[in-house]
N, CA, C and O of each residue as an XYZ file, in Angstrom:
544
protein
N      86.013     78.114     73.890
C      87.394     77.365     74.376
C      88.316     77.244     73.205
O      87.997     76.756     72.121
N      89.758     77.843     73.591
C      90.375     78.340     72.531
C      91.399     76.520     72.024
O      91.422     75.571     72.807
N      91.943     76.497     70.932
C      92.388     75.354     70.497
C      93.866     75.131     71.205
O      94.366     76.120     71.741
N      94.401     74.204     71.225
C      95.640     73.875     71.861
C      96.826     74.823     71.204
O      97.757     75.229     71.900
N      96.700     75.149     69.755
C      97.578     75.776     69.156
C      97.413     77.295     69.481
O      98.318     78.118     69.341
N      96.158     77.573     69.928
C      96.093     79.246     69.893
C      96.506     79.250     71.606
O      97.090     80.223     72.084
N      96.202     78.280     72.287
C      96.952     78.543     73.776
C      98.237     78.416     74.041
O      98.735     78.839     75.084
N      98.962     77.760     73.024
C     100.377     77.464     73.150
C     101.018     78.929     72.334
O     102.116     79.429     72.579
N     100.118     79.383     71.428
C     100.889     80.933     70.865
C     100.766     81.857     71.793
O     101.705     82.637     71.956
N      99.530     81.971     72.631
C      99.311     83.223     73.562
C     100.227     82.721     74.757
O     100.852     83.628     75.306
N     100.369     81.793     75.123
C     101.599     81.265     76.256
C     102.832     81.907     75.659
O     103.546     82.626     76.357
N     103.043     81.718     74.663
C     104.421     82.231     74.054
C     104.521     83.554     73.991
O     105.598     84.080     74.268
N     103.444     84.300     73.625
C     103.558     85.656     73.605
C     103.553     86.259     74.908
O     104.325     87.199     75.095
N     102.731     85.830     75.936
C     103.018     86.384     77.309
C     104.472     85.983     77.848
O     105.008     86.696     78.696
N     105.049     84.940     77.397
C     106.496     84.270     77.802
C     107.403     85.521     77.382
O     108.062     86.178     78.187
N     107.344     85.744     76.055
C     108.158     86.761     75.580
C     107.913     88.092     76.076
O     108.882     88.841     76.198
N     106.564     88.562     76.431
C     106.342     89.748     76.981
C     107.014     90.047     78.535
O     107.302     91.140     79.022
N     107.142     88.828     79.070
C     107.676     88.652     80.666
C     109.177     88.652     80.109
O     109.702     89.685     80.524
N     109.897     88.062     79.493
C     111.143     88.011     79.370
C     111.645     89.459     79.019
O     112.582     90.004     79.602
N     110.948     89.991     78.050
C     111.479     91.260     77.266
C     110.946     92.503     78.203
O     111.324     93.653     77.975
N     110.182     92.237     79.105
C     109.461     93.138     79.973
C     108.792     94.235     78.989
O     109.034     95.424     79.195
N     107.995     93.864     77.974
C     107.443     94.385     77.098
C     105.989     94.353     77.036
O     105.508     93.315     76.581
N     105.167     95.301     77.409
C     103.697     95.351     77.867
C     103.007     94.682     76.367
O     103.558     94.758     75.268
N     101.937     94.152     76.588
C     101.315     93.668     75.440
C      99.819     93.893     75.461
O      99.424     93.838     76.626
N      98.767     94.143     74.536
C      97.630     94.367     74.641
C      96.825     92.988     75.580
O      97.348     91.873     75.550
N      95.785     93.188     76.220
C      94.923     92.132     76.818
C      94.694     91.159     76.153
O      93.879     91.479     75.288
N      95.024     89.927     76.063
C      94.662     88.667     75.208
C      93.233     88.628     74.807
O      92.942     88.107     73.731
N      92.203     89.196     75.669
C      90.959     88.988     75.461
C      90.614     90.077     74.151
O      89.535     89.988     73.567
N      91.519     90.983     73.805
C      91.115     92.042     72.711
C      91.238     91.179     71.574
O      90.335     91.339     70.752
N      92.209     90.193     71.250
C      92.486     89.697     70.187
C      91.743     88.065     70.192
O      91.673     87.251     69.271
N      91.257     87.979     71.573
C      90.655     86.661     71.522
C      89.549     86.908     72.479
O      89.789     86.679     73.664
N      88.513     87.290     72.185
C      87.220     87.709     73.199
C      86.899     86.284     73.512
O      86.400     86.370     74.634
N      86.895     85.030     73.175
C      86.084     83.924     73.377
C      87.356     83.214     74.638
O      87.315     82.034     74.984
N      88.231     84.052     75.079
C      88.996     83.442     75.822
C      88.517     83.271     77.413
O      88.428     84.283     78.109
N      88.228     82.027     77.933
C      87.792     81.903     79.193
C      88.540     81.559     80.220
O      89.700     81.254     79.942
N      88.143     81.507     81.599
C      88.795     81.012     82.866
C      89.688     79.805     82.410
O      90.881     79.893     82.701
N      89.301     78.779     81.786
C      89.798     77.423     81.804
C      90.900     77.666     80.912
O      91.980     77.154     81.207
N      90.789     78.490     79.681
C      91.931     78.746     78.736
C      93.145     79.746     79.519
O      94.362     79.663     79.356
N      92.475     80.600     80.316
C      93.653     81.234     81.206
C      94.556     80.582     81.794
O      95.770     80.623     81.594
N      93.823     79.815     82.720
C      94.748     78.819     83.492
C      95.487     77.802     82.641
O      96.474     77.271     83.150
N      95.172     77.502     81.544
C      95.881     76.709     80.844
C      97.129     77.312     80.305
O      98.229     76.768     80.406
N      96.905     78.523     79.695
C      97.947     79.384     79.079
C      98.801     79.592     80.380
O     100.010     79.520     80.160
N      98.462     79.826     81.650
C      99.432     80.133     82.737
C     100.254     78.821     83.019
O     101.455     78.822     83.288
N      99.422     77.649     82.919
C     100.334     76.480     83.204
C     101.112     75.962     82.310
O     101.910     75.061     82.565
N     100.947     76.512     81.111
C     102.111     76.071     79.782
C     103.545     76.988     80.105
O     104.671     76.584     79.813
N     103.283     78.168     80.700
C     104.340     79.029     80.991
C     104.949     78.694     82.242
O     106.153     78.937     82.332
N     104.290     78.119     83.356
C     104.619     77.493     84.392
C     105.488     76.239     84.272
O     106.491     75.996     84.943
N     105.046     75.617     83.485
C     105.809     74.056     83.268
C     107.106     74.478     82.638
O     107.984     73.627     82.771
N     107.544     75.802     81.843
C     108.617     76.024     81.473
C     109.644     76.436     82.681
O     110.866     76.515     82.561
N     108.884     76.682     83.874
C     109.788     77.335     85.044
C     109.570     76.276     86.190
O     109.639     76.685     87.349
N     109.331     75.043     85.970
C     108.806     74.298     86.998
C     110.002     74.030     88.108
O     109.672     73.669     89.238
N     111.051     74.166     87.854
C     112.206     73.919     88.981
C     112.229     75.193     89.593
O     112.934     75.139     90.600
N     111.621     76.625     89.353
C     111.681     77.512     90.063
C     110.341     77.804     90.932
O     110.206     78.866     91.540
N     109.293     76.704     90.942
C     108.156     76.714     91.551
C     108.461     76.592     92.978
O     109.054     75.553     93.269
N     108.135     77.606     94.191
C     108.387     77.198     95.308
C     107.216     77.221     96.183
O     107.446     77.101     97.386
N     105.997     77.355     95.803
C     104.854     77.456     96.397
C     103.882     77.714     95.426
O     104.069     77.783     94.212
N     102.527     77.892     96.214
C     101.361     77.942     95.565
C     100.413     79.177     96.363
O     100.740     79.480     97.510
N      99.380     79.785     95.790
C      98.797     80.791     96.477
C      97.194     80.216     96.097
O      96.939     79.527     95.110
N      96.335     80.608     96.978
C      94.981     80.480     96.852
C      94.450     81.847     97.188
O      94.911     82.455     98.154
N      93.597     82.307     96.509
C      92.725     83.838     96.536
C      91.361     83.763     96.515
O      90.964     82.923     95.707
N      90.492     84.344     97.117
C      89.125     84.592     96.739
C      88.499     83.122     97.376
O      87.532     82.604     96.816
N      89.127     82.484     98.596
C      88.636     81.369     99.276
C      87.332     81.585    100.009
O      86.659     80.577    100.223
N      86.844     82.846    100.458
C      85.568     82.989    101.184
C      84.381     83.206    100.111
O      84.528     83.596     98.953
N      83.466     82.948    100.598
C      82.112     83.229     99.682
C      81.962     84.908     99.703
O      81.696     85.519     98.668
N      82.141     85.513    100.858
C      81.951     86.784    100.843
C      82.676     87.472     99.754
O      82.185     88.259     98.944
N      84.138     87.006     99.847
C      84.988     87.877     98.753
C      84.599     87.367     97.501
O      84.697     88.245     96.643
N      84.190     86.275     97.052
C      83.902     85.741     95.630
C      82.560     86.372     95.354
O      82.199     86.418     94.178
N      81.758     86.875     96.317
C      80.497     87.539     95.861
C      80.901     89.131     95.553
O      80.307     89.855     94.754
N      81.873     89.449     96.246
C      82.155     90.882     95.897
C      82.866     90.822     94.651
O      82.426     91.537     93.750
N      83.828     90.147     94.426
C      84.528     90.153     93.188
C      83.612     89.724     91.779
O      83.999     89.921     90.627
N      82.373     89.124     92.153
C      81.706     88.554     90.960
C      81.971     87.108     90.452
O      81.491     86.766     89.371
N      82.695     86.275     91.170
C      83.297     85.037     90.882
C      82.512     83.927     91.671
O      81.796     84.263     92.615
N      82.619     82.779     91.349
C      81.974     81.585     91.839
C      82.957     80.646     92.502
O      82.484     79.687     93.112
N      84.172     80.794     92.461
C      85.005     79.961     92.826
C      86.480     80.655     93.182
O      86.669     81.821     92.837
N      87.421     79.980     93.815
C      88.658     80.481     94.535
C      89.518     80.495     93.096
O      89.252     79.882     92.061
N      90.739     81.478     93.400
C      91.336     81.183     92.153
C      92.842     80.807     92.695
O      92.986     80.902     93.914
N      93.798     80.456     92.044
C      95.066     80.124     92.333
C      96.197     80.556     91.615
O      96.060     80.949     90.456
N      97.564     80.524     92.297
C      98.618     80.776     91.376
C      99.713     80.021     91.708
O      99.604     79.068     92.479
N     100.785     80.350     91.199
C     102.107     79.787     91.589
C     103.117     80.715     91.820
O     103.409     81.582     90.996
N     103.886     80.528     93.327
C     104.861     81.466     93.703
C     106.161     80.742     92.996
O     106.406     79.536     92.988
N     106.851     81.706     92.462
C     108.213     81.329     91.807
C     109.440     81.724     92.656
O     109.244     82.487     93.602
N     110.596     81.309     92.425
C     111.578     81.528     93.316
C     111.950     83.149     93.181
O     112.402     83.777     94.138
N     111.722     83.704     91.977
C     112.337     85.244     91.967
C     111.148     86.123     92.613
O     111.355     87.325     92.781
N     110.108     85.648     92.920
C     109.117     86.150     93.865
C     109.426     86.367     95.335
O     108.909     87.238     96.035
N     110.258     85.544     95.692
C     110.990     85.874     96.968
C     111.803     86.965     97.335
O     112.890     87.227     96.820
N     111.175     87.676     98.357
C     111.856     88.997     98.834
C     112.218     88.929    100.232
O     111.500     88.482    101.127
N     113.635     89.505    100.385
C     114.053     89.324    101.788
C     114.164     90.906    102.343
O     114.395     91.913    101.674
N     113.921     90.791    103.812
C     113.742     92.088    104.299
C     115.131     92.837    104.191
O     115.309     94.055    104.219
N     116.087     91.821    104.061
C     117.748     92.452    104.213
C     118.158     92.834    102.833
O     119.174     93.519    102.717
N     117.470     92.464    101.738
C     118.216     92.902    100.624
C     117.259     93.688     99.765
O     116.102     93.360     99.503
N     117.915     94.804     99.349
C     117.089     95.523     98.407
C     116.533     95.262     97.184
O     117.198     94.594     96.392
N     115.241     95.729     96.810
C     114.550     95.027     95.635
C     115.307     96.007     94.339
O     115.470     97.219     94.480
N     115.637     95.407     93.343
C     116.166     96.066     92.158
C     114.891     96.461     91.452
O     114.078     95.595     91.130
N     114.681     97.801     91.190
C     113.680     98.438     90.700
C     113.508     98.154     89.088
O     112.458     98.133     88.446
N     114.929     97.931     88.602
C     114.995     97.848     87.186
C     114.360     96.354     86.709
O     114.111     96.041     85.545
N     114.177     95.568     87.835
C     113.299     94.424     87.302
C     111.868     94.569     86.923
O     111.230     93.637     86.433
N     111.441     95.581     87.123
C     109.808     95.993     86.977
C     109.690     97.094     85.883
O     110.589     97.900     85.640
N     108.391     97.042     85.197
C     108.255     97.981     84.308
C     106.995     98.481     84.876
O     106.057     97.701     85.039
N     106.891     99.873     85.229
C     105.585    100.462     85.837
C     104.766    100.633     84.785
O     105.130    100.655     83.610
N     103.555    100.766     85.221
C     102.283    101.188     84.068
C     102.571    102.628     84.115
O     102.987    103.250     85.092
N     102.243    103.183     82.692
C     102.709    104.395     82.661
C     101.276    105.296     81.781
O     100.072    105.043     81.830
N     101.953    106.294     81.087
C     100.946    106.860     80.276
C     101.303    106.833     78.726
O     102.426    106.546     78.312
N     100.298    107.142     77.972
C     100.488    107.292     76.469
C     100.306    108.655     76.035
O      99.167    109.110     76.128
N     101.163    109.338     75.607
C     101.059    110.552     74.950
C     100.197    110.586     73.652
O     100.214    109.686     72.811
N      99.512    111.614     73.583
C      98.509    111.660     72.482
C      99.468    112.378     71.393
O      99.280    112.180     70.193
N     100.245    113.009     71.744
C     101.105    113.930     70.672
C     102.457    112.928     70.292
O     103.261    112.403     71.062
N     102.371    112.877     68.695
C     103.177    111.841     68.418
C     104.912    112.497     68.536
O     105.912    111.789     68.661
N     104.897    113.595     68.478
C     106.335    114.579     68.634
C     107.022    114.430     69.994
O     108.204    114.706     70.195
N     106.169    113.969     70.899
C     106.562    113.897     72.386
C     107.557    112.650     72.427
O     107.492    111.758     71.581
N     108.485    112.650     73.474
C     109.692    111.535     73.586
C     108.777    110.584     74.489
O     108.034    111.124     75.308
N     108.797    109.339     74.388
C     108.548    108.116     75.392
C     109.067    108.074     76.488
O     110.247    108.413     76.571
N     108.461    107.714     77.486
C     109.183    107.778     78.566
C     109.985    106.470     78.609
O     109.695    105.497     77.914
N     110.982    106.510     79.445
C     111.837    105.447     79.767
C     111.667    104.361     80.697
O     111.574    104.602     81.900
N     111.616    103.176     80.242
C     111.284    102.020     81.561
C     112.838    101.967     82.321
O     113.912    101.981     81.720
N     112.657    101.908     83.701
C     113.814    101.551     84.166
C     114.784    100.362     84.129
O     115.927    100.252     84.573
N     113.901     99.408     83.393
C     114.603     97.947     83.215
C     115.358     98.038     81.966
O     116.026     97.056     81.641
N     115.345     99.180     81.145
C     115.900     99.109     79.775
C     116.534    100.563     79.487
O     116.092    101.580     80.020
N     117.261    100.556     78.883
C     117.855    102.183     78.472
C     116.887    102.586     77.168
O     116.662    103.773     76.931
N     116.400    101.650     76.441
C     115.711    102.072     75.268
C     114.240    102.864     75.724
O     113.579    102.479     76.688
N     113.932    103.791     75.042
C     112.499    104.285     75.326
C     111.427    103.355     75.312
O     111.480    102.407     74.528
N     110.330    103.521     76.183
C     109.143    102.591     75.912
C     107.905    103.232     75.852
O     107.670    104.283     76.448
N     107.083    102.613     75.129
C     105.665    103.281     75.087
C     104.997    103.409     76.051
O     104.334    104.446     76.074
N     104.865    102.483     77.220
C     104.002    102.624     78.101
C     104.998    102.639     79.757
O     104.363    102.421     80.788
N     105.819    102.782     79.802
C     106.824    102.773     81.048
C     106.944    104.083     81.540
O     107.395    104.892     80.730
N     106.653    104.507     82.671
C     107.160    105.785     83.340
C     106.986    105.346     84.991
O     106.258    104.435     85.386
N     107.702    106.081     85.714
C     107.836    105.842     87.490
C     106.427    106.035     87.637
O     105.687    106.724     86.935
N     106.093    105.206     88.835
C     104.956    105.421     89.418
C     104.758    106.890     90.375
O     105.637    107.298     91.134
N     103.592    107.490     90.194
C     103.274    108.763     90.551
C     102.826    108.508     91.944
O     102.301    107.410     92.133
N     102.919    109.203     92.815
C     102.523    109.286     94.011
C     101.350    110.004     94.146
O     101.369    111.186     93.802
N     100.044    109.379     94.704
C      98.953    110.222     94.892
C      98.704    111.059     96.033
O      98.893    110.470     97.097
N      98.411    112.011     96.112
C      98.341    112.951     97.325
C      96.743    113.420     97.437
O      95.987    113.770     96.531
N      96.505    113.307     98.815
C      95.074    113.740     99.027
C      95.080    115.356     99.367
O      95.837    115.827    100.215
N      94.250    116.057     98.691
C      93.984    117.503     98.892
C      93.332    117.614    100.348
O      92.425    116.869    100.720
N      93.901    118.638    101.138
C      93.446    118.928    102.448
C      91.834    119.192    102.516
O      91.236    119.781    101.615
N      91.353    118.804    103.418
C      89.782    119.138    103.488
C      89.435    120.341    104.096
O      90.002    120.669    105.139
N      88.558    121.063    103.574
C      88.231    122.669    103.925
C      87.262    122.613    105.007
O      86.819    123.654    105.493
């Protein structure tokens, strides 16, 4: 279990990453002892910053079959925020997302550009469409 100071520091780190649309390494890389209780507490710290924006909640993995399939022993939950609401009649601004991308091994290659920002980003690139090869 992490200390309150560690939880607060990690919550601040995640908040800044979301605000800046800047990818960060998984928290478990720097804190391998981070457990589910810590993760939920870190999430709640950031949700408390946005309490006025909470419009609902979600529960997942509520069936035993799904829990067994995913290797967990309890449901998970999350908060639905106002900026997560989408309307069928309003187009989604793709600039608000940073798509997972690739990392070049060549230091001389130029970094892909994230659609959310004009500056190049290390890990942002447009999503690639997967195509199936025709079966012979």
